[in-house]
C-alpha angles and dihedrals in degrees: 000000000000137000095048117215119253091246091053093051092046091048091056093046091051091048092055087047094234105166098193121013094201094060100035118120121261090248090055092052089050090052089047091051091049091051091049090049086058091047096048097034088228132109114246129223103249110214096148107077127060102219111154110264092202134078115264114261108270092217088067094045094052094045089049094048092047089049093053091046092051089059106257092134091082094049129079110229120227110281091228092052136275112283092248096059093046091052094043093047091053090049094046094052092048089048098052106020101030089229125141109225115156121227094252087065094053110095126180118225135182091265125310089285090070090044096055095045096048096042091051086054089057096040092055090056103042101085124018111245094020097102106133133093119214105219119195108223137249090044145147104298095222092062094060090045090053091057091046089052091052090052093246122148113242121222107195141177134170108248092208089080098046110050122146119358092355088070092063090054095047093049090055092049094050098041104040093089090067097225096109113100099175146004129209137193140149122240115226086034126246113239106007097043089221117147129214116242119230088253089057093047090052090054089051094048092046093050091046088056096042097051100031095246122151115223119219101203105194108207097182091138093039112180094002097124089103093190086087125041108235095163101109115089119229092005131099140286092063126191111273117250139170086236089083090062106039145018090222098090144111120190121216109206118175134187093217099092109009093053097020089238100128094133094068095053100223133152142138134235108213114197125195109243091246090059095042096052100038117118128220123193090218093052095044087057097042103041098021087222127129106239145007094266095052092045089053094049102040103022104039110016093043090059094043099054113340088238143321121287110282098225094046090055089054090053095050093047091053094048094048091045094050092043089051089049089054093245098107112058096196094160091051089052095051091050084087087077089059090054091051092047091052094055093044094049089053089052092050096042093047089055101054100274125124133206109255099197096035105151145060099193104301095344132087112247121265121264104246146125095317141027134167129232139185133187124221110299096328116141115237090252095054095044092051093048093044094050087050088059088057094048099259116124121200141144124255119246088233087071088062091050091250116158091216131088118246145064140277118248119202115196100195101097095048092100104142134057091238089061089061091047092048092047091053096048093049094047089049091052090049093050094047089054096044101042 
């Protein structure tokens, strides 16, 4: 029965040995929600995990099946990527970002998670004394954890307080000591769904060049700022990118959300030529390889996975190629998330909640894959726990290193009309009991 009692909730948290619910991993929260479902006998509303809520693009499935049937399963793929994915990646990036990245600089990875982890490994090594990552908060919790696992120092700030010209001043303050080797952010942002303006991307790019910092721009939700139509390849408007303002960038483009292809763990790391071909004395000596790009491919990626699944590369290549040709309308497909977000925001707002990260400059944030909510003066921990009692599972903004109180809402698993009705009913019950 819902709502669960406080003692019932705390007992399950204790049984799972979760020390702090606000800093628990997303997978821990999923496990907690599953255990509470058994306890209550009712299904929960799962707003915590970002599994795609759309069918995988059939173009990829067909290409992967064809590749397997042709016999690629018994052959190691080229560690640097099969020719098809490198060509398609270069074409795709030109089509939607208007950036020129040659095929040689397109490198497949086992999802963007592997890309960020392995790139941080190399970034930490490239210049003695540059051993810190600048992490834009709030952010994807796993990326901060990756930096910590690698023994990197983390320099962090909450972007909410430093939009517009304030960002330029803050970046100068954080980078002037010279110990930051890389910075990482997602755009649109996970969890806030805020999007950097062109002005802000210019500040980031100029700072990266000035202080010799390499930007990891995570485009997991590429093109999903639905306030602007980015769906037409090779035609403006193009998706904004820091690549317009610096040569010190690496793009992380994953198939997981844009093509709903999360299960096959496929992405590309797309390096600017200036990053790929740059030489570092330390890397020359350690890897005995001529440049950053080859140190990454043959020195780091090889030891991490010995390559990316052959058939998955074929799928990614086909999807990017068809999208660039205008035959795969992936942005039109993902607009479904914006429709779900609009309905869900209305449900929260009509029941006493407020949007935490609500603005991009003077504009309301886009409706998309995520948004953030708070309730009155509730702490993030209290709100997360209380929502769990009512059968609504989310993650605390504290786990994303936000300075704000609230929780992150993911819309992807709201796939049925009954889900929206249940959410509305549970939020109403929550609000009635907490007025």
